[in-house]
N, C-alpha and C positions, 0 to 999 in steps of 0.2 A: 503494499500499501503505500502510496506515496505521500507528502507532506498537505495534499490539499485541504481543505474543509468542508466536510460529508452532509449534508442536512438527511437527519434520519429519523425517520416519522414514527412514532410507539402510539400503537391505539390498544390502550388496555383501562378500564375502569379501577383497577386494583391498585390504590395509590400506595401500598406496602412496594407492589413489583415496578410502580414507576420510579417510585425512588431510588433501589435497589438499580434502577437501568441508570438512572441519573451518575448515583454515584460510580457505578463501571464505567460508565463514558469518560466520568473524568477519570479516573483514576488508568484504565488502560490505553482509554483513546480517545487522548486529548483532540486530535482533530473531527471529534464527530460534534453535529451543531444540534443535540437532540429536540425535537417538539412531541410532546406529550399531549394526546387525544384523550377523553375517558370514555367515549360509547360510539354504537356505529350511529347513530343519528349527527352526530357529532363530528364527527370523522369524514361524511358526505357531505355538511354544511363548511368544514372547514377545509375543505378541497374545492366546492364549488365558488369560496370567497377567492381562496387564493388564485385559481384561472381567472375570474373575472379582475383581480387586482393584477394580474399578469405577475406574482409573486412566483419565487422562484421554490419549486415542486421539490420535494422530497427525492434522493438519489436511491433510497429504499424502506420498501415499509415495513416494519415488523407488527402484525396483527394477531391480537388473542383470538382464538375462537369464540371462546364462548363472554358473547357481551350480555348485558341486558338489551331488551328488547327486541335491536335488532342485532343478531348475532354474524359472529365473522364470517361464515357462508355467505350471507347475505350483503356484509357490505363489501366481500371479496368479487361479488356478482358485479354488483352496481358500477366497483372502479373497473373493472374491468371492460366494462360496454364504453368507457370512455377514451378519446383518443388521448387528451393529457397523462394520466395513467398507465397506457398497454407496456411502454418499455420499462416501466416501474418494474425492480423485483419484489415481491410481494413474499415475506415469510411469515408462513402462518405459525405459531406455535399455540402450546396450552398444556396446562397439568395434568387435564384429565382427558383422555381420548380414545376411541376407537379407530378399531383398522379402518373401518367406515366413511367416518371424518376424515382421514388422511385420505383417503381415494377420492371423496366428494371435495376436499379442498383442492387437488392436484386435477379434477375436471373443471372444477371453475375458474381454475385460473390460478394456483399458486405456485410459485416460482421451487417453494421447498416448504417440509413441515417438520417441526423438529419438537420435542418436548419442551417445556418451559423450563428456565432456570429456574433452581430452589435455591438459590445464594448467591453472595457477590463473586464470589470463583469465581462460580460458572456461568454467571451473567457476562463476565469478564471476558472468559474464552466464547463463549457466544455470539458475543460482537465481534469480537477479535475474529474468529472465523468467518463470521459472514460478512464483514467488512473486505477482509483479503479477499473473498471469491471472489465476492458483489463487483465489488472495485475496481477488481485487476482488470486492465485494459484486453487483453485477451478474452476475459469470459463477457467484458460489457460488447464487445465486436459480436460475440457469438448470439449474444444474447438480442440485440438491435436488428442483427441481421436474419433473424426466426431458424437459425442452425441450432437452436440446443437451449441450456439455461436453466433446463428441470435437472435437480437433484434429487437425489432419495438416499 
């Protein structure tokens, strides 16, 4: 990963997880500018406002599967129908999930699905891995050219 600043959007309603993500980003990945949005409706509003204002969109989205009201799959579906979010890697994660949750996430448009990090060390490792993989120039080229980008 190079020394650029990367915008990361975290969609998670769990304030403990959001705090954990902020601490992990500050500790392991100072090049991350982390924005946290609490729920499905909120993230869709955030995206609409960002596109309308022509704000910088995130380089990567970390999306919790288990959100209140509008769950992660519904958010993922809505994000993937917009041109503005088509090429943004979306990493879906959850503490509790089934094989069907994973498969549906991939079918709807997730680039990868991982278990939700449980502590600071795991979240730091998770952030580092995702950033190194998705922000690597070769991987970005493959993602945007439609030649790949989905991992398991």
